[in-house]
C-alpha positions in Angstrom: 0.0 -0.1 0.0 1.4 3.4 -1.0 1.4 6.4 1.3 -1.3 8.1 -0.9 -3.5 5.0 -0.7 -3.1 4.8 3.1 -3.8 8.6 3.4 -7.0 8.2 1.4 -8.1 5.5 3.7 -7.6 7.8 6.6 -10.2 10.1 5.1 -8.1 13.2 4.3 -10.4 15.8 2.8 -10.6 16.0 -0.9 -13.4 18.6 -1.1 -14.3 21.8 0.5 -15.4 21.8 4.2 -19.2 22.1 4.5 -20.1 23.6 7.9 -23.2 22.1 9.6 -26.3 24.3 9.3 -26.6 24.9 13.0 -23.1 26.6 13.1 -24.1 28.8 10.1 -27.7 29.7 11.1 -27.9 29.9 14.9 -26.9 33.3 16.3 -26.8 31.7 19.7 -24.2 29.1 18.8 -22.2 31.6 16.9 -22.2 34.0 19.9 -21.1 31.1 22.2 -18.1 30.2 19.9 -17.2 33.9 19.6 -16.9 34.0 23.4 -14.7 30.8 23.3 -12.6 32.4 20.6 -12.1 35.8 22.3 -12.3 35.1 26.0 -10.9 31.6 26.6 -7.1 31.0 26.9 -5.4 28.7 24.4 -5.5 25.6 26.6 -9.2 25.8 27.2 -9.9 26.6 23.5 -8.0 23.5 22.6 -11.0 21.4 23.8 -12.6 22.8 20.6 -9.6 21.6 18.6 -10.2 18.1 20.0 -13.8 18.1 19.0 -12.8 19.2 15.5 -10.5 16.2 15.3 -13.4 13.9 16.2 -15.6 15.7 13.7 -13.3 15.5 10.7 -12.4 11.8 11.5 -16.1 10.9 11.7 -15.6 8.0 9.4 -14.0 6.1 12.4 -15.0 8.2 15.4 -18.8 8.3 15.8 -19.7 11.7 17.6 -22.9 13.3 16.2 -22.3 16.7 18.0 -18.6 17.1 17.5 -18.9 19.7 14.8 -21.1 22.0 16.9 -18.8 21.6 20.0 -15.7 22.4 17.8 -17.0 25.5 16.1 -16.4 26.8 12.6 -12.8 28.3 13.2 -11.4 25.1 14.5 -13.1 22.9 11.9 -11.6 25.0 9.1 -8.1 25.1 10.8 -7.9 21.3 11.1 -9.4 20.7 7.7 -6.7 22.9 6.2 -3.9 21.0 8.1 -5.3 17.7 6.9 -5.5 19.0 3.3 -1.8 20.0 3.4 -0.8 16.7 4.9 -2.6 15.0 2.1 -0.8 17.1 -0.4 2.6 16.5 1.2 2.0 12.8 1.5 2.6 12.8 5.2 2.8 9.5 6.9 0.6 10.7 9.8 -2.3 13.0 8.7 -3.3 15.6 11.3 -5.7 14.1 13.8 -5.0 10.5 13.3 -3.4 10.1 16.7 -6.4 11.7 18.2 -8.6 9.2 16.3 -6.6 6.2 17.4 -6.5 7.4 21.0 -10.2 8.1 21.2 -11.0 4.7 19.8 -8.6 3.1 22.2 -10.3 4.8 25.3 -13.8 4.0 23.9 -13.0 0.4 23.4 -11.4 0.1 26.9 -14.4 1.9 28.6 -16.6 -0.7 27.0 -14.4 -3.6 28.0 -14.1 -2.3 31.6 -17.8 -1.9 32.0 -18.2 -5.6 30.7 -15.7 -6.7 33.2 -18.1 -5.7 36.0 -20.3 -8.6 35.1 -23.6 -6.8 34.3 -23.5 -4.4 37.2 -26.2 -1.8 36.4 -24.9 0.6 39.1 -21.3 1.2 37.8 -19.8 4.6 37.5 -17.5 6.3 34.8 -15.5 9.3 35.9 -13.9 11.5 33.2 -11.2 13.7 35.0 -10.1 17.0 33.9 -8.9 20.3 35.6 -8.5 23.9 34.8 -6.1 24.4 31.9 -5.6 20.7 31.5 -7.6 20.3 28.3 -5.0 19.7 25.4 -1.6 18.5 24.7 -0.5 19.2 21.2 2.9 17.8 20.3 4.4 19.1 17.1 7.4 17.0 16.1 8.5 19.1 13.2 10.6 17.7 10.3 11.7 14.5 11.9 14.0 12.3 9.8 12.4 9.0 9.2 13.0 6.1 7.1 16.2 5.0 5.2 15.6 7.7 2.6 15.5 10.4 5.2 12.0 11.7 4.2 11.0 14.7 6.2 7.6 14.6 7.7 5.6 16.7 10.2 3.7 14.9 12.9 0.8 16.7 14.7 -0.1 14.4 17.6 -3.2 15.7 19.3 -3.5 14.3 22.7 -6.4 15.6 24.6 -8.5 15.3 27.7 -11.9 14.2 26.6 -14.2 15.5 29.4 -13.7 19.0 27.9 -15.8 19.0 24.6 -16.4 15.3 24.4 -19.8 13.7 24.3 -19.2 10.1 25.5 -22.4 10.3 27.6 -24.3 10.9 24.4 -22.5 8.6 22.0 -21.4 5.4 23.8 -24.1 2.9 24.1 -22.1 0.8 26.7 -22.8 3.5 29.2 -26.6 2.8 29.3 -26.4 1.3 32.8 -23.6 3.6 34.1 -23.6 7.0 35.8 -21.1 9.4 34.2 -19.3 12.1 36.1 -17.5 14.8 34.2 -14.9 16.7 36.3 -13.6 19.9 34.8 -13.4 23.7 35.1 -16.8 25.4 35.6 -16.9 27.6 32.5 -16.0 24.8 30.2 -18.6 22.6 31.7 -21.2 25.4 31.4 -20.3 26.2 27.8 -20.5 22.6 26.8 -24.0 22.1 28.4 -25.3 25.2 26.6 -24.0 24.1 23.3 -25.5 20.6 23.7 -28.8 22.2 24.7 -28.8 24.1 21.4 -27.9 20.9 19.5 -30.7 18.9 21.1 -33.2 21.6 20.3 -32.3 21.8 16.6 -34.4 20.0 14.0 -31.5 17.9 12.7 -30.6 16.6 16.2 -34.0 16.5 17.9 -33.6 12.8 18.2 -30.4 13.0 20.0 -30.6 11.6 23.5 -28.1 10.8 26.3 -27.0 7.2 26.1 -25.6 7.1 29.7 -27.9 6.2 32.6 -27.1 9.6 34.0 -24.6 12.5 33.6 -23.4 14.7 36.4 -21.0 17.6 35.8 -18.7 18.3 38.6 -16.8 21.6 38.9 -13.5 20.8 40.5 -9.8 21.1 39.9 -7.9 17.8 40.3 -4.8 19.7 41.4 -6.6 20.6 44.6 -6.8 18.1 47.4 -10.5 18.3 47.8 -11.5 17.2 44.2 -12.5 13.6 45.4 -14.7 15.1 48.2 -16.4 17.4 45.7 -17.0 14.4 43.5 -18.7 12.5 46.4 -20.8 15.5 47.3 -22.2 15.3 43.7 -23.3 11.7 44.2 -20.2 9.6 43.5 -20.2 6.4 45.6 -16.7 5.0 46.4 -18.0 1.5 46.9 -19.5 1.2 43.4 -17.6 -0.3 40.6 -15.9 2.5 38.7 -14.0 3.3 35.5 -11.6 6.2 35.9 -10.5 8.0 32.6 -7.5 10.3 32.7 -6.9 11.2 29.1 -4.4 13.9 28.2 -4.1 15.1 31.8 -1.6 13.5 34.1 1.7 14.9 32.5 0.6 18.5 33.0 0.6 18.0 36.8 3.7 18.4 39.0 5.0 15.2 40.5 3.3 15.6 43.9 -0.1 16.4 42.5 0.0 13.7 39.8 0.8 11.1 42.4 -1.9 12.4 44.7 -4.5 11.8 41.9 -3.2 8.4 41.2 -3.0 7.4 44.9 -6.5 8.7 45.5 -7.8 6.5 42.7 -5.7 3.4 43.7 -6.9 3.7 47.3 -10.4 2.8 46.1 -9.2 -0.7 44.9 -9.6 -1.7 48.5 -13.3 -0.9 48.3 -14.5 -2.1 44.9 -13.5 -3.2 41.4 -11.6 -0.2 40.1 -10.3 0.4 36.5 -8.0 3.2 35.5 -7.5 4.2 31.9 -4.8 6.7 31.3 -2.1 7.9 29.0 1.5 8.5 30.3 4.4 10.3 28.7 8.0 9.1 29.0 10.6 11.5 30.2 11.8 12.4 26.6 8.3 13.6 25.7 8.1 15.9 28.7 11.3 17.5 27.5 9.5 18.9 24.6 8.3 21.7 26.9 9.7 21.7 30.4 7.5 24.6 31.4 4.4 22.7 30.3 4.9 19.0 30.9 5.9 17.8 34.4 4.9 14.3 35.4 6.3 11.3 33.5 6.7 7.7 33.9 8.9 5.5 31.7 7.5 2.3 33.3 3.8 2.9 34.3 3.4 -0.9 34.6 5.8 -0.8 37.6 4.5 2.4 39.1 0.8 1.6 39.3 1.2 -1.8 41.1 3.3 0.1 43.7 0.2 2.2 44.4 -2.3 -0.7 44.7 -3.4 -1.8 41.2 -2.9 -5.6 40.7 -3.2 -5.8 36.9 -1.6 -3.4 34.4 -1.4 -3.6 30.6 0.5 -1.1 28.6 0.1 -0.2 24.8 1.8 2.1 22.3 0.2 3.7 19.3 0.3 1.1 16.5 0.0 -2.1 18.8 -2.7 -4.5 17.9 -5.2 -2.9 20.4 -4.1 0.7 19.4 -4.2 0.5 15.6 -7.8 0.4 14.3 -6.6 0.1 10.8 -5.2 3.6 10.8 -1.4 3.0 11.4 -0.5 0.8 8.3 2.8 2.4 7.3 5.7 0.6 9.0 7.8 3.7 8.6 5.5 6.1 10.5 7.0 7.5 13.7 5.0 5.4 16.1 5.6 2.0 14.4 9.3 2.8 14.3 9.3 3.6 18.0 7.5 0.5 19.1 10.0 -1.7 17.3 12.8 -0.3 19.7 13.3 -1.6 23.3 11.6 0.9 25.6 15.0 1.3 27.5 16.4 2.9 24.3 16.4 6.7 24.9 17.8 7.8 21.5 16.8 6.5 18.0 19.8 4.7 16.5 18.9 5.9 13.0 18.7 9.6 13.4 19.7 10.4 17.0 16.3 11.9 17.9 14.9 11.3 21.4 12.5 8.3 21.7 9.4 10.3 22.7 6.7 7.8 23.6 3.0 8.0 24.7 1.8 5.0 26.6 -1.8 3.9 26.8 -2.5 2.1 30.0 -5.2 0.1 31.4 -5.0 -1.0 35.1 -7.4 -2.5 37.6 -7.6 -3.6 41.2 -10.1 -5.6 43.4 -10.5 -5.7 47.2 -7.9 -8.1 48.6 -5.9 -8.5 45.5 -3.2 -6.1 46.6 -2.3 -8.4 49.5 -2.0 -11.5 47.3 
């Protein structure tokens, strides 16, 4: 398969972008996105960039409201990046890593709920915090392959409780209570946009697929976030899936460990599943002022906190592929072929910057076995 053939399979745009009618016709929606564009800082606005990625990779990510949550400016921006990548025959088209990662988290959430054995009282917690809504890594002009082809990789790694609609799009949540923990203004804007969507003629059949949805205004950098979650109805004794997507590496070491320890402590009470992505140390060095926490070996860290089972994947692995990572010379397939202890790529001397997708779980009593 040639690079062009693979790119076409990925759904790169070959036509002009058509904005949804609600974005073009609703003054209310336009006004809300104007507020986002003019008043939100770049990290909060990046939640809309994430939604744009889901919207423009809709042939693999099923999110019926992603376009409205993204807004016109972010849809146009990503569409143009994808078009340029297509023209330049890039090995990783903009947004593909977001698509892979979204599909990985979706599939693992479904599997985790299934592991609860039909429990109709399970909980899913999507964790976020102020200014922890987007990681965009741009690895510019990396030398890859024997012919030294230069590519640009845009790897969008994002926290999904920001402008995500999992509670409206995942049928596996029908018996689960979903808690979205994030910054108040982001939660309020998302709720207002969804209200407009559900009131429109095109989306008047849109309904929530989760059993219930509770939005919790809390900052996971603060020690009281778990207490606030419980005040909103979270029950520590109920089987729970915890989702930390695009978050943990923004936190300082002590705060990141506090979050992980708080979740791990619940393994003593009930069946607890943690789904998270971790940077290795080389990845955090892309921006020392932005990225702080890292773990080169999450499968060793998490058991030390109380999780009894840990499985780690990298982009391109059998469970983190989804038919979108065919090219053996793309950055992620090249990295996963190297031992994880290797810090510098032997072909070109570049740092081995890795993103680990990690699923871990624990049950009462297993930590003592």
